[in-house]
Every structure is written in C-alpha cells, then in structure tokens.
N, C-alpha and C positions, 0 to 999 in steps of 0.2 A: 853490747847487750845481747845480741843474737846468739853468740857463742855459748854463753852461759844459760840463756833461756832455752836453748834447744835441749840441754841436759834436764833442766828442772821440769820442762813440759812432759818428759817421759819418766819421771820418777827418779832420775839420777842425781847424784850429789856432786856439784862442781866444787873443786878446791882451788882457790886462787893462789898464785905464785908471784913473787917478786918480779918486777920488770927491771931491765937494765936501764939506768938513769940517762944514758946517752942514746940508746936506740928506741926505748919504750916497748921492745919486744921481750918475751919471757927471758928471764936470766937462767941459763942452763945450770949455773952453779947452785941455784936454789931449788931445782926440780927434785932432786933425790930426797931432800928433807920432807917433801910433801907426799911422797909415795907411801902408801899403806898396803896391807894385804888386800884391801877392797879396790885398789886402783886397777883399772883396765886400760886406760889410754892417756896419752898426753895430747892436749888440744892447743897448740900454739896458734897465735895470730901474727900474720905478716902485717904489722901496724903501718898504716899509710903506704903499704906496698913495698916496705923495706924488708928484705929477707931476714928471717930468724937465722940463728946459728944451727943450720940443719944437721950438720955433721955431729956436733955435740949432743943434739937432742936424740938423734938416731942411735948414737952409742948408748945413751942412758936407756932408751926404750929396748934395745937389744939385750942389755944386761938384766933387765927386769921383765923381759918378755911381755912388753906393752905394745899396743897399737899407737901409731902416730897419725892424727887427723888434723890437717891444717885448715884453719880459716884463712883462705886466700882471697877473700871478698875484694880487697884492694889491689890484688897482685896480677891482674891481667897483663900479659906481655913482659913481665919482669923476669930478668935472667940473672943467675949468678954463675960462678965458676963452673958449676955442674950442669949448665943448661938451664931450662925453664925451672923456676923456683917451684912450679906446681907439680914437678915430677917427683918430689920428695915425699916421704911418709907413705902411709897406706892409702890415704885419700886426701885430696885437696878440694875445698869448696870455692867457687867463684860466685860473685854477685854480679848480675846484669841489671841491677837497679838503675834508675834514671840518673843517679848522681855519680855513677862510675864511668871510668874512662872509655870503656865499651859497654853499651847498654842495649837492652831491648825493652825499655821502660820498666818492666818487672821480669823477674826470672833469674836463672843462674845456671850453673853447671857443676858437675862433680867430676873431677879427674881421678881415675882409677887405673891400676896397673895391668888388669888382665880382663879377659872377656867374661870369665865367670862372675867376677864382681860386678861388671857392667850389667850382665844379665839379671843378677839379683836386684840392682838398682832399678832397672827397667820395670821389673815386676812391682816393686814397692811404690814407684811413682804413678802406677796405673791400677790403683786399688788391689794389687796383688794378683792381677789377671796374668795368666800365661797365654790363654786363648779364650774364646768365647764360652767355654764350658769348665775351665779349670782355674781355680783360685788357689794360690800356694802361701799366701801371707796376708796379714791385715795391713794393706797398703793405704795410700792416700791419693788424692788427685793432685799430682805434681807435675802434670804435663804442661809444656809450653804451647800457647796458642799459635796458630799460623800467622796471625798479625804480628805478634811479638817476634817470631822467627824471621819474618820477612824484613822487619825493621833491623834486626840484627845483621842479616845478610847485606843490607844496604850500608850499614855502618862499617862492615869489614872492608868495603871498597876504599874507605877513606881513613882507616885507623892509623896507617903509617904517617900520613900528613898530620893527623891530630896529635899523635905522640911526639912528632918532631916539633911542632909548635909548642907543646907543653915543656919540652926540654929547653927551648929558647926562652920561654917566660921564666922558668925556674933559674936559668943562668942570670937573666936580667935582675930577678929579685936579689939573688945572692950578691951580685955586684953592687946594687944600689943600697943594700942594707948592711954591707960589711963594716961600714964605718959608724953605724949608729950604736952609741953606747947603751948597753942594757938589752939589746936585741940579739938573741942568739939563734942562729940557723942551724938546723941539724945537718951533719955531715953525711956523706954516702955511707952506706953500711954493707959493703961487700957485693953489691949488685953490679954486674957487668953491663946490663941494660936496665935502666930505671923507666918507670912509666909516669913519673911526676904526677901521680893521681892527686896528691895534696901538697900544699907548701905550708908546713907548720913552722911557726916561730915561737920562741920561748921569750916571754917578757920577764926579764930578771929584775932584781931589786934596784940595780943601777939606773934603770930607766925611770924617767920623771913621772910616768903614769903607771897605775896598776894595769894588769891584763884587762880587767873588766872596764876600766876607764878608757883604755885604748879601743877596745871592742865598741864602746859606745860612741867614742869620737868618730870612728870609721862609719858607724851606723848613721850618725847625724848627717854625714855627707853622702848617704845612699850607698855606702859600701858595706857589704854583708860578709864579714868574716864568720868563722865557726869556732866556738870553744869545744874543740873536738879532741878528747872525750871529756866532757864535763856536763853534769856531775858524774862522779864514778858510780858504777852500778853498786858499789858497796854502800851507797847512800840510799838505795831503794829498800823497801820493807822486806822483800823476799830474801834478801841477802844479809841484812844487818846482824842477824843472830849467829851467822857462821863464824867460827873461830878464825878462819883464814881471811875473813872479810874485815877484821878489826883494823883501824886506821894505822895502829902502831905496827902492824904486820906488813903494811904496804906503803912505806915512806916515799919511794920513788914515784909510785903512781899517784899518790896524794899530792906531791909537789908538782908533778907535771900537770895535773888537772887544774891547778890554780895559775899556771903560767902559759899554757899553750893556746895559740891562736892560729887557725889556718886561714891564710889569705886567699882571696879569689884566684883560681887558676883554671883556665878553659881555653880552647883554641882560638875563640873570637875575641879574647882580651887584647885590646890594642896597646900599642906602645904608650900612647898618651894616657890611657886609663892606668896603666902600671905606674907610670911616673907620678900621677896624681895620688895613688895609693902610698907609694913609697915616700913621697914628700909630706903627706899627712903623718906618716909614722916618724919621720925624721924631725918633725915639730919645727 
C-alpha cells in the first residue's frame, strides 16, 4: 500500500505492473509495456525481502532514462551477488516499523549513493531547513526521535543472532512442510544472504482447505498468520478506476492474494511452537 500511496499523496499517478508468479516481485519483462512519455521512475518492491531482478530493471531504466527507487522495507540485511540489495537503484527505502526484522518501533531510512543526495534528503526531512535562518524547500518533520534511535542502536547489538535464528526457523518450516500436499513454499530468489523477514506459503487447490479456512484454523488455536498481501490495493476505491489496476491485467497478483499465508517467524519462536504450527497445517 505505502509504495503507491506515496505517489498518490503528492499528485503522481502510479501505474501497476505484472508480478512474477514465482517471486511476487515486479516482472521486468512487463515493465517496458507500462512506460509512457510521462513515466519518470520505476518503483519496484523487494517483496518479503526477496531481491528483484535488479540488473534487468536497471537496464530498462538506463534505456529510457528513468530513475529507479526501490521499496526495500522488507530487505534489511539482504544481500545478492552484487552485495547489499539496498545498493541498487537511485534510492532504496527501508522500514524500521515494529514488525520488521530490525526496528526502532517506528521510522526508517533512505539509502542513497552520494553526499549531495543525502544533503537534499536531510533538508527535506527537517522542514527544508539548512540552518536556523535558511529554508530551501517545503519539507516535512521526518526526523527520528532520540528514543527510537536508542532502541535501534540496542537492536543492532543482537541483529546477527536474530537473523541467525530466523534462518533456523525458515529451514525447519521448509523441512516440515515439504511433504504436505497442496502447500507450496517459495524458493530462494537469488539472495546470497536472506533475512527471512517473512515465511509465506501458498495454499494450492490440492490442499484440503482453502487459504482462508487454514487461516481461521490456525487462528482458532491462537496462531496468527497473515494474509499478506490481501486484499490487493486494486480493491481499494482510490485505485479501482485505474486501467492498470483491473484484475484481468494483474492475474499473478490476484491469484497470489487468494493463496498466500505468512506463518509466524520471529527469533523467540520455539521448536515446540513451530511443530504445533506445522502439525496443524499437515492436518
């Protein structure tokens, strides 16, 4: 939601593009068809922290002289063959919301390639102030509080342990669910270091229950999965009238929204709790 909303809020027009049915990231093969003379940037999302095809996207952007701004909200700590996935594009955004693998309760960061861009961002996040008598742009109050920053510094001390534990849990989920008919687990998508921010499964037609029925079954036992992302933003009133938001134009996203269920994954999840979750899924 946030990626598209950030455009609408400032009078820009988002154009939605097909996602790859295996990765749920933007499909580079579909980008060029969505480019018009009014297009200024490509805004891909590293969905679930899984890297987009950054090389293909950059090639298209270079051909059309477009900026690439990544929504990397899920991608803290993720690396692909080119190093940090956040080093690609003109800008990458991180979320430090309380649900993320690294968080400051609220807040985030912008990863930029040079000091000049950072200076511009620093001005914009502080009402446009350069100093106490100079304002150069209509900015906002986007500063992080000292309390949030302190919490983040404390989290950094333990982040490697947390990411290691997430990796163990993801591996255990994969092993336990491998033989469950009708449950599909997403494969790795080119990352050399994953953060396992989420553990999405797809509930296929071969499974005895629908996705929503499985969601409710887990909920009845006090286990709260997330139908993430459901509903699609194309179901919201501010997007329904857009040609690119019509369901027939987004078959992979529409199908994924009806199948996906993210299972609980966090460092304190015990082996016993994980077994209970997978046993309930295995029926």
